C-alpha positions in Angstrom: 88.2 89.8 87.8 87.3 92.4 90.5 85.8 95.8 89.7 89.1 97.4 91.0 91.2 95.4 88.5 88.6 96.0 85.8 88.8 99.8 86.2 92.6 99.6 86.1 92.6 97.5 82.9 89.9 99.5 81.2 91.5 102.8 81.9 94.9 101.4 80.9 93.6 100.5 77.5 91.8 103.8 77.2 95.0 105.8 77.7 97.3 103.4 75.9 95.2 103.8 72.7 94.1 107.4 73.2 97.5 108.7 74.1 98.9 106.4 71.5 97.0 108.1 68.7 98.2 111.5 69.9 101.8 110.3 69.8 101.2 108.8 66.4 99.9 112.1 65.0 102.1 114.7 66.7 105.5 113.0 67.1 108.2 113.1 64.4 108.9 110.2 62.0 105.8 108.2 62.8 103.6 106.6 60.1 100.7 108.9 60.9 102.5 112.2 61.6 100.3 115.2 61.1 97.1 113.4 60.1 95.0 115.7 62.3 92.1 116.0 64.6 89.7 113.6 62.9 92.2 110.7 63.4 92.7 111.7 67.0 89.0 112.0 67.9 88.1 108.8 66.1 90.8 106.8 67.8 89.9 108.2 71.2 86.3 107.1 70.6 87.4 103.6 69.7 89.8 103.6 72.7 86.7 104.1 74.8 85.0 101.2 73.1 88.0 99.0 73.9 88.2 100.1 77.6 84.4 99.7 78.1 84.4 96.3 76.4 87.1 95.0 78.8 85.8 96.6 82.0 82.1 96.8 81.4 81.1 93.3 82.6 83.0 93.6 85.9 82.8 97.3 87.0 80.4 99.0 84.7 83.4 100.6 83.0 83.4 104.1 84.5 87.1 104.7 83.5 86.7 108.3 84.7 86.4 109.8 88.2 83.9 112.3 87.0 81.6 109.5 85.7 81.9 107.7 89.1 81.0 110.9 90.9 78.2 111.8 88.5 76.6 108.4 88.7 76.8 108.5 92.5 75.1 111.9 92.6 72.4 110.5 90.4 71.9 107.6 92.7 73.1 105.0 90.1 76.3 104.1 92.0 77.2 103.6 95.6 79.3 106.4 97.2 81.3 103.8 99.2 82.9 102.6 96.0 83.8 106.0 94.5 87.3 106.3 96.0 88.2 102.8 95.1 87.2 103.4 91.5 89.0 106.7 91.3 92.2 105.1 92.6 92.0 102.3 90.1 91.3 104.8 87.3 94.4 106.9 88.1 96.5 103.8 88.3 95.3 102.6 84.9 95.8 106.1 83.4 99.4 106.4 84.6 100.3 102.9 83.5 98.8 103.5 80.1 100.7 106.8 79.7 104.0 105.0 80.6 103.4 102.4 78.0 102.7 105.0 75.3 106.1 106.4 76.1 107.6 103.0 76.0 106.2 102.2 72.5 107.1 105.6 71.1 110.3 106.3 72.9 112.4 106.6 69.7 109.9 109.1 68.3 110.0 111.1 71.5 113.8 111.3 71.0 113.3 112.3 67.3 110.9 115.1 68.2 112.5 118.5 69.2 109.3 120.2 70.4 108.8 119.8 74.1 105.2 121.0 73.7 104.4 118.3 71.3 105.8 115.7 73.6 103.7 117.0 76.5 100.6 117.0 74.3 100.9 113.2 74.1 100.2 113.1 77.9 97.8 115.9 78.8 95.6 118.6 77.4 96.1 122.3 77.0 93.9 125.1 75.8 93.9 126.4 72.2 93.2 129.9 73.7 94.3 130.3 77.3 91.4 131.8 79.2 90.7 129.9 82.4 87.1 130.9 82.7 86.3 129.8 79.1 88.5 126.7 79.5 86.7 125.7 82.6 83.3 126.2 81.0 84.4 124.0 78.0 85.4 121.2 80.3 82.2 121.5 82.4 79.9 121.4 79.3 81.8 118.5 77.7 81.6 116.3 80.8 78.0 117.4 81.5 77.1 116.0 78.0 79.1 112.8 78.6 77.6 112.0 82.0 74.0 113.2 81.3 73.8 111.1 78.1 75.4 108.1 79.7 72.7 108.3 82.4 70.1 107.8 79.7 71.7 104.8 78.1 69.6 101.7 78.7 70.1 98.0 78.2 67.9 96.4 75.6 65.4 93.8 77.0 62.2 92.1 76.2 59.4 91.4 78.7 58.6 87.7 79.4 55.5 86.8 81.3 57.3 84.2 83.4 60.8 85.6 83.7 60.3 89.4 83.6 62.8 91.5 81.6 65.2 89.4 79.6 68.4 91.2 78.4 68.9 91.1 74.6 72.0 93.3 74.6 74.7 93.3 72.0 77.5 91.9 74.1 80.7 93.9 73.6 78.9 96.0 70.9 77.0 97.5 73.8 80.1 99.7 74.3 79.6 101.4 71.0 77.1 104.1 72.1 79.5 105.6 74.7 82.4 105.4 72.1 80.2 107.4 69.6 79.3 109.8 72.4 83.0 110.5 73.2 83.7 110.8 69.5 81.1 113.4 68.9 82.1 115.4 72.0 85.6 115.5 70.6 84.5 116.6 67.2 82.0 119.2 68.4 83.3 120.5 71.7 86.9 119.4 71.9 88.6 122.1 69.9 88.9 124.5 72.8 90.7 122.5 75.5 91.4 119.1 73.9 88.3 117.7 75.8 89.9 116.0 78.8 86.5 115.4 80.3 88.2 113.0 82.6 90.5 114.0 85.6 92.4 110.7 85.5 93.0 110.9 81.8 94.7 114.3 82.2 96.3 114.4 85.6 97.6 110.8 85.7 99.6 111.1 82.4 100.6 114.7 83.3 102.3 113.2 86.4 104.0 110.6 84.2 105.2 113.4 81.9 106.7 115.1 85.0 108.6 111.9 86.0 109.9 110.7 82.7 113.2 112.1 81.3 112.8 114.2 78.0 115.1 116.3 75.9 113.8 119.9 75.6 111.3 119.1 78.4 108.7 121.9 79.0 106.8 122.8 82.1 103.9 120.5 83.1 101.7 123.6 83.3 100.5 122.9 86.8 98.7 126.3 86.9 96.3 125.0 84.2 96.2 121.3 85.4 93.3 122.0 87.8 90.9 122.8 85.0 90.8 119.3 83.4 90.2 118.0 87.0 87.7 120.4 88.5 85.8 121.1 85.2 84.8 117.5 84.5 83.8 117.0 88.2 81.5 120.1 88.1 80.0 119.0 84.8 79.4 115.5 86.2 77.8 116.7 89.4 75.5 119.1 87.4 74.5 116.2 85.1 73.6 114.0 88.1 71.6 116.7 89.7 69.8 117.6 86.5 69.0 113.9 85.9 67.5 113.7 89.4 65.4 116.8 88.8 64.0 115.4 85.6 63.4 112.0 87.1 61.1 113.3 89.9 
């Protein structure tokens, strides 16, 4: 599997399961209707675990344009691969959003609220204040990228062979899952913690394309915040990491 395909697949599973839990909670007549924020944030964390487990061995499992940019700023990833990764991430996110609609199409039909339907695909602020919303996304993604930069692979030193990895295999994806979970629980209540341009803009485009009853605006006037905010946060995290490393 190539890194490009790995990023598509990893991001696909991330959005399929992350968007899926939002659909399960907010759409009418589902088994988990109205179970709330804890269910949503927990499932998003485990969705990250699944995506990272699939893509990690082949691409490093960025699954997020802001992560790719932040790692490149920190010198941990080649700039020449950034655009390739971003394209794959958007493709995976849009594909995942489409399959969420496919799985829950009867429940989309049963739901009258256009706002709830849109919430399955993209984020929106609890209180609409662009400056505050932007700060929320910057801080959330700063935490994500900065902490990821300090994740290390477990190893032991051997006199003959040097450092020998003693990682946990797929369980090595658990730290980033926990990180995303705690960001959602602690910082996600303001904007819905997109912290990922592909996660928000890709599905937002799918929402614009798909036919819905009582369809509402895609809120393009807000859509730049979940794109620009995470990128700013990732760049700041990369710069700060470099400053502390010198």
